[in-house]
SENU-754143 format. One record per residue (C-alpha): x, y, z; residue number from 1; residue in three letters. Coordinates in steps of 0.001 Angstrom, whole numbers, always signed. Example, Ala and Ser with C-alpha at 12.3 -4.5 7.8 and 13.67 -1.06 7.14 Angstrom:
REM SENU-754143
{{+12300, -4500, +7800}, 1, ALA}
{{+13670, -1060, +7140}, 2, SER}
REM end
This chain:
REM SENU-754143
{{-94306, +24445, -114556}, 1, MET}
{{-94002, +21921, -117761}, 2, ASN}
{{-96189, +18381, -116375}, 3, LEU}
{{-97896, +16864, -118300}, 4, THR}
{{-101657, +17512, -115919}, 5, VAL}
{{-100906, +13348, -114882}, 6, ARG}
{{-97730, +14830, -113568}, 7, SER}
{{-99128, +17619, -112028}, 8, LEU}
{{-101697, +15807, -110611}, 9, ARG}
{{-99753, +13056, -109464}, 10, ARG}
{{-98228, +16050, -107572}, 11, LEU}
{{-101150, +16973, -105468}, 12, SER}
{{-102635, +14009, -104725}, 13, LEU}
{{-98985, +13276, -103169}, 14, LYS}
{{-98079, +15708, -100626}, 15, TYR}
{{-102175, +17007, -100980}, 16, LEU}
{{-103630, +14458, -100111}, 17, GLY}
{{-106015, +16298, -103517}, 18, LEU}
{{-106525, +16715, -106873}, 19, SER}
{{-105958, +20403, -108219}, 20, PRO}
{{-109718, +20385, -108535}, 21, LEU}
{{-110550, +19832, -105314}, 22, ALA}
{{-108037, +22685, -104060}, 23, VAL}
{{-109494, +24775, -106373}, 24, ILE}
{{-112766, +24036, -105002}, 25, ARG}
{{-112634, +24201, -101412}, 26, ARG}
{{-110347, +27360, -102299}, 27, TYR}
{{-113347, +28460, -103473}, 28, ARG}
{{-116039, +27378, -101248}, 29, LEU}
{{-113350, +29156, -98221}, 30, GLN}
{{-113368, +32655, -100256}, 31, GLU}
{{-117289, +31700, -100655}, 32, ALA}
{{-117296, +30869, -96699}, 33, ALA}
{{-115272, +34509, -95559}, 34, LEU}
{{-117363, +36719, -97634}, 35, HIS}
{{-121333, +35232, -96389}, 36, LEU}
{{-119468, +36144, -93072}, 37, ARG}
{{-117969, +39639, -94465}, 38, GLU}
{{-120623, +40498, -95993}, 39, HIS}
{{-123461, +38729, -95546}, 40, PRO}
{{-126747, +40821, -97672}, 41, GLN}
{{-125003, +39754, -100769}, 42, THR}
{{-126660, +37752, -103795}, 43, SER}
{{-125601, +34256, -103717}, 44, LEU}
{{-125976, +34025, -107275}, 45, ALA}
{{-123314, +36987, -107450}, 46, SER}
{{-121307, +35065, -105758}, 47, LEU}
{{-121556, +32603, -107501}, 48, ALA}
{{-120738, +34118, -110627}, 49, VAL}
{{-118112, +35459, -109220}, 50, ASP}
{{-116295, +32694, -107572}, 51, LEU}
{{-116586, +30709, -111614}, 52, GLY}
{{-118733, +28846, -110458}, 53, TYR}
{{-122129, +28231, -113201}, 54, ALA}
{{-124295, +29144, -111283}, 55, ASP}
{{-125980, +29626, -107586}, 56, GLN}
{{-127035, +25515, -107778}, 57, ALA}
{{-123220, +24205, -108441}, 58, HIS}
{{-121685, +26245, -105712}, 59, LEU}
{{-124534, +25742, -102991}, 60, SER}
{{-124260, +21994, -103994}, 61, THR}
{{-120404, +22019, -103204}, 62, ASP}
{{-121134, +24210, -100126}, 63, PHE}
{{-123087, +21963, -98774}, 64, ARG}
{{-121428, +18704, -99689}, 65, LYS}
{{-118083, +20538, -98016}, 66, VAL}
{{-118938, +22131, -95304}, 67, LEU}
{{-122481, +20810, -94233}, 68, GLY}
{{-123969, +23235, -94154}, 69, TYR}
{{-126251, +25529, -97400}, 70, SER}
{{-124845, +28772, -97866}, 71, PRO}
{{-128579, +30478, -96703}, 72, SER}
{{-127847, +28748, -93731}, 73, ASP}
{{-124311, +29354, -93187}, 74, TYR}
{{-124949, +33026, -93555}, 75, ARG}
{{-127709, +33334, -90918}, 76, SER}
{{-125680, +31844, -87985}, 77, SER}
REM end
């Protein structure tokens, strides 16, 4: 795109209202929610790794912040 990091961040904030990191995080969480609905037997640790999280705890923390549920509560509902 031939943009500086700062320029990309400014454009993202202007048009999306979110930083690039926040967009990536939301996309990952949407993928996690979809996967938990379609494949409830999947372990959270393997799902976290598949989505690029360092570990299950980071996925759970982000999931709860954005969706208001823990991944296991979301899966069981």
